[in-house]
Phi, psi and omega in degrees: 000320182294324177295316177300315183297323179291321179293323182290337180295342180263019183291349181285340180300141182282053181245120175233157183128170182289156178274125181240105180287330179250125180061055181284151177287325180229130177244130181245140177236138175240121186232129175250133180250119183253017179091183183251358180271123181279344186280304182252101184261124183290159180288326179240148185287152175295314179223154179232136177236139177214133182184178179274135175283118189258336183197156176249144177279177184234036184296341181290346178287340181291319179281322182296320184265020182300138181292343182295327183249004179285143183289314186242107180225167173212187185287350177246013175303130181278145182297138188299326181294321177290324181293318181290329177292320176299320179300318181292320180296332181280347182054044177291148176235161180303130182098350178287161178242124174237162182232135166246106184279356174233060197293332178055235182271004173079023181298320184288329179297316181297315182294317180291323180301331179300338181268013181077029182258145170276133193239138174240149172215162175207154174196158184279336188279100181300309185298323180290317178292339177263010175065036179251008176280167179291133180293149187261344177289135193299317187269004180265119180280316177213162182284153174292154186291334184261015179286124181188171179295325178299321178292331175292318177299320176290330178300321184259020180051045178242017181302328182288354177256356178271114177275297180185163169235133190241146175274122187205140170270115187296336177287349175236080185294135184250002183284150174297145181303333186271356180287128180227145179244150181287329178200150174239120181238118188205163171230090183301151179294146180256352182081021181254295174270342175224156183287150171250101186230155170216163184291132178168176177209150177269359177286144180271137177058038183283124184231134178273129180285156182300331178298319184264354184300323183295326183257007187287133175251119184299141176288157181232153178229173184295137179242091189294158182300313177310315182290322179298313182289325177296310180295324178299317179293315178300316179299315181297320181293337179263321190252004171274138170292160176300137183079353179289160186241142167253123181238125184205160175263153182218119184280139181219166167263128187303317184290335184260359190289132162214159178301337183291338182273359178279153181292143183225151173211139188292345178265358180235136181249127177286122183242353179208139183207113182225160191250141165237106184295136178255327178202190180293325185256344183234159174201174175227147184256131169273108185252137178239120177247153174238131181286123184248345177203164178279150184277145173271180180294314177305319185286345176271355183231036175294123181270316188247108181261004174054052181247134181283145178271099183301323188295314181305310181288331178303311182289328179291315180296317178299321178292320179296321181292319177297325180290319178295319178300316181294319177296321175300309184300319182292317179297325175292319178295318178297317181296316178290323177300318181291322181291323184290322179291320179296316184295318178294320180295325177294323178294322182291321179294322179295319179296319180291329179289325182286331182290000000 
């Protein structure tokens, strides 16, 4: 009855017509705020809000896409909330085509496909894409035969939005020059929890004989962070449609961060930049670029992108932190050992005085 009385109190508004509970033309919301304490609830609200409902959120997707219930995951699977945020940053629309060139376990493809987008992915890791890596769930001894990105898409009834996932070395692009995507959404590897590799060898004049060619597995060498982001920006400048967006994460050291250290390309304008702290010293930036012009031949052959290698400093800093931690632990052990010896000496002295 109280709710009805409150609703009737708004009869002075100049709104006339039948009430439609399903599919209304105009939705109005009345919200009362009684604070955050569940023990002492006041008789009257602290604040009252009233207004027109202009949009509805999709927070139910966080539960639907939870990694806890997803069929195929790994230790680098992205949180659904971050995946959906990246899809929003890319401003993808139903019918668009997007690419994740470092697809991993396909978390971004699942999130983007929820918006009606057709998804492509590629990665250099054959075992991961075929579901043959070691499972990351504690109680899971081995992966099921049907674990794959495609199985995830099927789990969420998104198979009709799944184009394919390809095994590909990103440093050796195989796409036609005329191929364009509406958006590129990705989280490149940092070389910390996953390897940064590309096909190559350090041997000079290395040739594979015709006899071994059918069973040859290409060797891999390190694919540094500066090279990854330089290639990513060049690829986006070439294969994004005009006004298309590139959304990616970029790792940084918080004390060294300035906007000047972010990857840049003359064909791409940085339109959004936000931080996700990872630790006291490191974070990663969510970067959104928009393609503003088509690339020239020179802009497709940029050699020096002036990008810092996060990985090199990371391991130096981590080793320094470990050394400091070991020194603190050694000092604590020495302090407690000295205290125990001093305590025993005091007890012996007290005992001899009593004797």
